[in-house]
C-alpha positions in Angstrom: 10.5 4.3 8.6 10.4 0.9 10.0 9.6 -2.0 8.0 7.1 -4.4 9.1 8.6 -6.6 11.6 6.6 -10.0 10.0 7.8 -9.4 6.3 9.4 -12.9 5.0 12.5 -11.9 3.0 15.0 -14.2 1.3 18.1 -14.0 -0.3 17.0 -13.9 -3.8 14.5 -11.4 -3.5 11.4 -12.7 -2.4 9.0 -10.9 0.0 6.2 -12.5 1.6 3.6 -10.2 3.6 1.8 -13.0 5.8 -0.6 -10.2 7.0 -1.9 -10.0 3.1 -0.6 -13.0 1.6 0.7 -11.3 -1.2 4.1 -11.5 -2.0 6.7 -9.4 -4.4 10.8 -9.5 -5.9 13.2 -6.8 -5.6 16.3 -6.4 -6.5 20.2 -6.9 -4.2 19.5 -3.2 -2.8 15.6 -3.9 -2.3 16.9 -6.7 -0.2 19.8 -4.9 1.5 17.5 -1.9 2.0 15.0 -4.2 3.5 17.3 -5.7 5.8 19.2 -2.6 6.9 15.9 -1.0 8.1 15.1 -3.8 10.1 17.9 -3.0 12.0 17.6 0.9 11.9 15.5 3.2 11.1 17.1 6.0 10.6 17.6 7.2 6.6 20.7 8.7 6.8 22.2 5.6 8.3 20.5 3.7 5.8 22.1 5.7 3.0 25.8 6.1 4.8 25.8 1.9 4.8 24.9 1.8 1.2 27.6 4.3 0.2 30.0 2.1 1.5 28.5 -1.1 -0.2 27.4 0.6 -3.9 29.5 2.2 -6.3 27.1 4.8 -6.7 26.8 8.8 -6.5 25.0 10.2 -3.2 22.5 11.8 -5.1 21.3 8.8 -7.3 21.0 6.4 -4.2 19.3 8.6 -2.3 16.4 8.8 -5.2 16.1 5.8 -5.4 16.5 4.9 -1.8 13.6 7.2 -1.3 11.8 5.7 -4.4 11.9 2.5 -3.2 10.4 3.3 0.3 7.1 5.6 -1.1 6.9 2.0 -3.0 6.9 0.2 0.3 4.6 2.8 2.0 2.4 2.2 -0.8 2.3 -1.4 -0.7 1.7 -1.3 3.2 4.6 -2.7 4.3 5.9 -0.4 6.8 5.2 0.7 9.9 4.2 4.1 11.6 6.4 4.9 14.3 
């Protein structure tokens, strides 16, 4: 999955979609996911990086990331690869 390149993301979790003019707020993990997806579209690499950063069991992390990515798709914030 690839995040849309034109999204503006602040360190505080403010996400602006210039295509629609909509804005969103995400937490620290959401910012990290978006920033990692700008670097790699490989979900396994993303999960590995997040496991190194956050003290959470792999199942919970994978579920949280999957839910977040589904939400990103729902709001059309991702690109088709």
